[in-house]
SEFI-41912 format. One record per residue (C-alpha): residue number from 0; residue in three letters; x, y, z. Coordinates in Angstrom, 3 decimals. Layout:
SEFI-41912
midren;drenke;x;y;z
NUM;Ala;X;Y;Z
...
This chain:
SEFI-41912
midren;drenke;x;y;z
0;Unk;3.664;-12.540;2.848
1;Unk;-0.200;-13.829;3.054
2;Unk;-0.354;-16.654;4.972
3;Unk;-3.271;-18.401;3.100
4;Unk;-1.506;-17.993;-0.562
5;Unk;0.745;-21.083;-0.436
6;Unk;-1.817;-23.618;-1.734
7;Unk;-1.508;-22.560;-5.587
8;Unk;1.276;-21.156;-7.203
9;Unk;-1.075;-21.112;-10.398
10;Unk;0.866;-19.054;-13.118
11;Unk;-1.280;-15.728;-13.560
12;Unk;-3.118;-14.871;-16.977
13;Unk;-0.600;-12.378;-17.667
14;Unk;2.219;-15.083;-17.690
15;Unk;0.372;-17.277;-20.351
16;Unk;0.253;-14.054;-22.777
17;Unk;4.277;-13.688;-22.659
18;Unk;7.299;-15.683;-21.537
19;Unk;8.785;-13.247;-19.641
20;Unk;6.299;-10.815;-18.086
21;Unk;7.172;-7.691;-16.960
22;Unk;6.425;-5.787;-13.748
23;Unk;3.269;-3.639;-15.383
24;Unk;1.923;-7.063;-16.687
25;Unk;0.720;-8.426;-13.210
26;Unk;-1.290;-6.364;-10.821
27;Unk;-1.017;-6.992;-7.084
28;Unk;-4.113;-5.025;-5.231
29;Unk;-4.254;-5.313;-1.283
30;Unk;-7.407;-4.458;0.797
31;Unk;-7.997;-3.961;4.459
32;Unk;-10.689;-6.070;5.716
33;Unk;-12.152;-7.150;8.932
34;Unk;-11.076;-10.231;11.002
35;Unk;-14.640;-11.694;10.519
36;Unk;-14.747;-11.175;6.582
37;Unk;-11.310;-12.671;6.444
38;Unk;-12.588;-15.686;7.875
39;Unk;-15.491;-15.706;5.007
40;Unk;-12.908;-14.826;2.310
41;Unk;-10.367;-18.020;3.705
42;Unk;-13.720;-20.366;4.326
43;Unk;-13.401;-23.620;6.343
44;Unk;-10.058;-25.237;5.701
45;Unk;-9.104;-22.721;3.260
46;Unk;-11.667;-23.884;0.775
47;Unk;-12.934;-20.529;-0.258
48;Unk;-9.738;-19.066;-1.174
49;Unk;-8.761;-22.091;-3.053
50;Unk;-11.810;-21.758;-5.180
51;Unk;-11.030;-18.412;-5.713
52;Unk;-7.657;-19.248;-7.223
53;Unk;-9.252;-22.063;-9.352
54;Unk;-11.997;-19.689;-10.687
55;Unk;-9.744;-16.706;-11.376
56;Unk;-5.885;-17.922;-11.824
57;Unk;-5.276;-15.248;-9.222
58;Unk;-2.920;-15.607;-6.317
59;Unk;-4.552;-14.874;-3.039
60;Unk;-4.050;-14.655;0.566
61;Unk;-4.828;-12.934;3.739
62;Unk;-2.300;-11.886;6.436
63;Unk;-1.974;-13.578;9.427
64;Unk;-4.066;-12.977;12.689
65;Unk;-2.471;-10.638;15.280
66;Unk;-3.608;-10.631;18.723
67;Unk;-5.877;-7.306;19.574
68;Unk;-5.689;-6.432;15.920
69;Unk;-9.314;-6.584;14.335
70;Unk;-8.271;-5.986;10.697
71;Unk;-6.388;-8.015;8.105
72;Unk;-4.780;-7.351;4.668
73;Unk;-6.243;-9.241;1.857
74;Unk;-3.676;-9.355;-1.301
75;Unk;-4.913;-10.392;-4.876
76;Unk;-2.287;-10.808;-7.768
77;Unk;-3.014;-11.703;-11.430
78;Unk;-4.191;-10.005;-14.725
79;Unk;-5.976;-6.822;-14.121
80;Unk;-9.262;-8.830;-15.424
81;Unk;-8.599;-11.853;-13.116
82;Unk;-8.275;-9.458;-10.085
83;Unk;-11.434;-7.646;-10.913
84;Unk;-13.303;-10.971;-11.035
85;Unk;-11.628;-12.089;-8.016
86;Unk;-12.688;-8.830;-5.855
87;Unk;-16.177;-9.023;-7.367
88;Unk;-16.509;-12.726;-6.486
89;Unk;-15.198;-12.216;-3.012
90;Unk;-17.440;-9.129;-2.239
91;Unk;-20.566;-10.915;-3.180
92;Unk;-19.300;-13.877;-1.039
93;Unk;-19.374;-11.338;2.127
94;Unk;-22.806;-9.990;1.348
95;Unk;-24.402;-13.468;0.669
96;Unk;-22.526;-14.732;4.037
97;Unk;-23.570;-11.852;6.413
98;Unk;-25.715;-9.004;4.690
99;Unk;-24.563;-6.391;7.304
100;Unk;-21.161;-6.616;6.626
101;Unk;-19.685;-4.627;5.166
102;Unk;-22.654;-3.337;4.003
103;Unk;-23.495;0.482;4.690
104;Unk;-26.923;1.056;6.423
105;Unk;-28.487;2.725;3.455
106;Unk;-29.003;-0.013;1.263
107;Unk;-28.872;-3.692;2.530
108;Unk;-27.731;-6.753;0.567
109;Unk;-26.998;-4.646;-2.408
110;Unk;-24.817;-1.616;-1.372
111;Unk;-21.407;-2.673;0.033
112;Unk;-17.761;-1.494;0.204
113;Unk;-14.490;-2.559;-0.133
114;Unk;-11.132;-0.661;1.438
115;Unk;-8.499;-0.709;-1.026
116;Unk;-4.764;0.269;0.165
117;Unk;-3.322;2.401;-2.592
118;Unk;0.276;3.752;-2.544
119;Unk;0.214;7.563;-1.945
120;Unk;2.520;8.021;-5.066
121;Unk;-0.202;6.740;-7.298
122;Unk;-2.841;8.559;-5.794
123;Unk;-2.776;11.251;-8.533
124;Unk;-3.162;8.481;-11.094
125;Unk;-6.084;7.540;-10.104
126;Unk;-7.850;11.029;-9.117
127;Unk;-6.227;12.466;-12.476
128;Unk;-5.951;16.303;-12.793
129;Unk;-9.126;18.260;-11.336
130;Unk;-10.334;14.834;-10.280
131;Unk;-11.274;14.043;-13.795
132;Unk;-10.019;10.039;-13.486
133;Unk;-12.091;9.205;-10.500
134;Unk;-15.174;11.196;-11.854
135;Unk;-14.647;8.708;-14.907
136;Unk;-14.218;5.595;-12.888
137;Unk;-17.212;6.498;-10.936
138;Unk;-19.675;7.348;-14.017
139;Unk;-18.409;3.940;-15.924
140;Unk;-18.618;1.695;-12.836
141;Unk;-21.320;2.956;-10.987
142;Unk;-19.760;2.888;-7.963
143;Unk;-18.604;5.721;-5.556
144;Unk;-15.052;6.342;-4.487
145;Unk;-13.964;7.955;-1.349
146;Unk;-10.203;8.429;-1.167
147;Unk;-8.434;9.185;2.764
148;Unk;-6.329;12.403;2.575
149;Unk;-3.657;10.655;5.202
150;Unk;-1.241;7.803;4.519
151;Unk;-1.909;5.216;7.044
152;Unk;0.851;5.196;10.218
153;Unk;4.209;3.820;9.311
154;Unk;3.537;3.582;5.356
155;Unk;3.008;5.349;2.252
156;Unk;-0.465;3.586;1.468
157;Unk;-3.968;5.234;1.915
158;Unk;-7.392;3.832;1.792
159;Unk;-9.720;4.221;-0.851
160;Unk;-13.239;3.004;-0.278
161;Unk;-15.228;1.759;-3.271
162;Unk;-18.698;1.733;-2.658
163;Unk;-21.442;0.089;-4.657
164;Unk;-22.859;-3.245;-5.668
165;Unk;-20.530;-6.044;-5.975
166;Unk;-20.672;-6.076;-9.678
167;Unk;-19.916;-2.161;-9.999
168;Unk;-17.185;-2.560;-7.274
169;Unk;-15.678;-4.959;-9.727
170;Unk;-15.686;-2.664;-12.565
171;Unk;-14.158;0.223;-10.737
172;Unk;-11.384;-2.167;-9.332
173;Unk;-10.694;-3.160;-12.921
174;Unk;-10.292;0.580;-13.750
175;Unk;-8.447;1.110;-10.762
176;Unk;-5.902;-1.758;-11.738
177;Unk;-5.382;-0.082;-15.374
178;Unk;-4.219;3.210;-13.800
179;Unk;-1.832;1.324;-11.262
180;Unk;-0.586;-0.622;-14.135
181;Unk;-0.190;2.280;-16.869
182;Unk;1.840;4.245;-14.038
183;Unk;3.394;1.437;-11.936
184;Unk;6.907;2.957;-11.825
185;Unk;5.142;5.751;-9.470
186;Unk;4.520;2.731;-6.988
187;Unk;8.279;2.001;-6.575
188;Unk;9.522;2.421;-3.107
189;Unk;5.716;1.915;-1.394
190;Unk;5.991;1.182;2.180
191;Unk;3.123;-1.458;3.035
192;Unk;0.544;-1.259;5.631
193;Unk;0.343;-3.767;7.856
194;Unk;-2.139;-3.463;11.042
195;Unk;-0.387;-3.594;14.327
196;Unk;-1.416;-4.608;17.880
197;Unk;-1.627;-0.817;19.136
198;Unk;-2.387;2.610;17.538
199;Unk;1.083;3.863;18.547
200;Unk;2.469;6.166;16.091
201;Unk;6.113;6.420;17.390
202;Unk;7.246;3.582;15.596
203;Unk;8.839;1.986;18.646
204;Unk;6.212;-0.856;19.565
205;Unk;4.933;-1.591;16.150
206;Unk;7.561;-0.932;13.755
207;Unk;8.141;-4.564;13.302
208;Unk;4.716;-4.780;11.249
209;Unk;5.844;-2.640;8.606
210;Unk;7.991;-3.761;5.398
211;Unk;8.850;-1.773;2.241
212;Unk;8.339;-3.194;-1.220
213;Unk;8.294;-2.428;-4.444
214;Unk;4.585;-2.073;-5.464
215;Unk;5.160;-1.969;-9.406
216;Unk;7.328;-5.133;-9.205
217;Unk;5.918;-8.844;-8.595
218;Unk;7.283;-11.686;-7.362
219;Unk;7.219;-14.757;-9.575
220;Unk;7.123;-12.880;-12.630
221;Unk;10.273;-13.884;-14.144
222;Unk;12.254;-10.518;-12.848
223;Unk;15.536;-11.537;-12.199
224;Unk;15.807;-8.919;-9.219
225;Unk;13.020;-9.857;-6.937
226;Unk;12.872;-6.305;-5.662
227;Unk;9.423;-6.699;-4.243
228;Unk;10.649;-8.912;-1.523
229;Unk;10.418;-7.103;2.057
230;Unk;13.389;-6.964;4.057
231;Unk;13.889;-9.384;6.990
232;Unk;11.188;-9.040;9.784
233;Unk;12.457;-7.054;12.574
234;Unk;14.736;-4.575;10.707
235;Unk;12.906;-1.448;11.255
236;Unk;12.964;-2.483;15.093
237;Unk;17.050;-1.828;14.508
238;Unk;16.134;1.598;12.842
239;Unk;18.764;3.389;15.362
240;Unk;21.500;1.023;14.783
241;Unk;24.169;2.433;12.186
242;Unk;25.213;0.458;9.382
243;Unk;28.717;-1.099;10.295
244;Unk;29.941;-2.679;7.253
245;Unk;30.033;-0.889;3.657
246;Unk;27.334;-2.473;1.171
247;Unk;28.374;-4.738;-1.709
248;Unk;27.629;-2.807;-4.923
249;Unk;26.093;-5.744;-6.348
250;Unk;23.279;-5.535;-3.465
251;Unk;22.433;-2.022;-3.946
252;Unk;18.782;-0.972;-4.586
253;Unk;17.636;2.329;-5.905
254;Unk;14.320;3.374;-4.569
255;Unk;12.149;6.616;-5.509
256;Unk;9.357;8.169;-3.013
257;Unk;7.502;11.459;-3.628
258;Unk;7.448;14.019;-0.529
259;Unk;4.670;16.851;-0.405
260;Unk;6.734;20.014;-0.824
261;Unk;5.812;21.676;2.339
262;Unk;6.927;18.522;4.240
263;Unk;10.288;18.538;2.558
264;Unk;11.922;21.069;5.228
265;Unk;10.867;19.192;8.293
266;Unk;12.806;16.057;6.996
267;Unk;15.959;18.088;5.705
268;Unk;16.001;19.834;9.042
269;Unk;18.001;23.158;10.188
270;Unk;21.457;23.200;8.224
271;Unk;20.202;19.198;7.220
272;Unk;20.796;18.178;10.406
273;Unk;17.862;15.269;10.104
274;Unk;18.446;14.358;6.624
275;Unk;22.150;13.730;7.817
276;Unk;21.101;11.693;10.571
277;Unk;18.760;9.663;8.704
278;Unk;21.610;8.879;6.383
279;Unk;23.946;7.807;9.001
280;Unk;21.329;5.817;10.780
281;Unk;20.324;3.858;7.868
282;Unk;23.448;3.544;5.935
283;Unk;21.682;4.684;2.531
284;Unk;22.568;7.468;0.099
285;Unk;19.589;10.009;0.052
286;Unk;19.368;12.559;-2.629
287;Unk;16.539;15.399;-2.763
288;Unk;15.424;16.639;-6.090
289;Unk;15.562;20.786;-6.200
290;Unk;12.396;21.014;-7.972
291;Unk;8.731;19.336;-7.793
292;Unk;8.702;16.516;-10.404
293;Unk;4.855;17.332;-11.462
294;Unk;1.910;19.328;-11.067
295;Unk;1.309;17.978;-7.685
296;Unk;4.414;19.685;-6.278
297;Unk;5.763;16.773;-4.766
298;Unk;9.644;16.417;-4.479
299;Unk;11.384;13.134;-5.114
300;Unk;13.724;11.399;-2.611
301;Unk;15.918;8.903;-4.350
302;Unk;17.503;6.308;-1.737
303;Unk;20.150;3.946;-2.822
304;Unk;21.541;1.298;-0.108
305;Unk;20.753;-2.298;0.396
306;Unk;16.950;-3.708;1.127
307;Unk;17.958;-3.404;4.797
308;Unk;19.509;0.157;4.725
309;Unk;16.618;1.459;2.427
310;Unk;13.936;-0.161;4.664
311;Unk;15.771;1.475;7.710
312;Unk;15.903;4.936;5.737
313;Unk;12.208;4.746;4.581
314;Unk;11.101;4.105;8.439
315;Unk;12.863;6.782;9.765
316;Unk;11.648;9.143;6.882
317;Unk;8.004;8.227;7.697
318;Unk;8.337;8.804;11.403
319;Unk;9.707;12.485;10.972
320;Unk;6.611;12.679;8.694
321;Unk;4.097;11.514;11.271
322;Unk;5.826;13.646;13.994
323;Unk;5.450;16.850;11.754
324;Unk;1.957;16.100;10.658
325;Unk;1.212;15.425;14.455
326;Unk;2.991;18.599;15.384
327;Unk;0.773;20.737;12.868
328;Unk;-2.555;19.216;14.131
329;Unk;-1.437;20.273;17.550
330;Unk;-0.395;23.796;16.636
331;Unk;-3.730;24.102;14.732
332;Unk;-5.642;23.092;17.671
333;Unk;-3.904;25.602;19.915
334;Unk;-4.653;28.349;17.384
335;Unk;-8.152;27.470;16.992
336;Unk;-8.267;27.364;21.074
337;Unk;-6.896;30.732;21.206
338;Unk;-9.019;32.200;18.482
339;Unk;-12.257;30.915;20.989
340;Unk;-10.935;32.311;23.835
């Protein structure tokens, strides 16, 4: 949870419109910022982030400093309009404080960028069929958007870098936010990225830095089932400990995640050995759709278990994905070397 978000718990604009807002009324949009920029966003004694909350009505905060890590996560929650306004103000503030950061070299003081963290499952919603949606957002806002192809380590989030003037970025953020809320159920089961102390992708040293969350569900929104709450810190580090006690039915959660079809085989393993092991170690029930669920060709995995068991299952699933990606990269490099020889 953001370390600087405890001062104000103002009701969001979405809450004032409806006595019992549903998950798709409120947007939470995260971004990866440098430690230096995080300091500007927070301000002396938290003044800047407090002013931001007062001006826009959002809840905002920045993750805690981790020794040796030069990036932090900015989290902004509120209505789509309030979140876009907040990002506009944040970026304008960063430009005003240090024009060289995070400004790109091509056009000082006016052209800047922000790295948004977007669930892999929601990227199709933002990009659209044949890239039409992302093109429309770029044309309408005047901003440029660059989506990373790979998920961040030990997570199901990808970076979408939005480049342009603060005003253009604000307009793009608003359109992106609308896309995310229109299709919010696709974000269920997102494994959030948190910067860790090393680039070790095995998960053994930085597993504690990651937590799963329902990106579509919002805390403090009147949702009787606080599905967005992360599992207790450290649970992924115990991913290799089998669940000993059967979970109470009332505590079970269901999470859906999409996996690229060409990666499903590596998760299932020969004769189902790998998926059986993940089920055993996590204590969750995991079912796999027999066919792709949309034009992306991805297959839906449904995970049912306690929040802690699901956390372990997601951790193990994405460890398996990372291992397979690295294996394929190594194989391609070897093939390339053989061709050159």
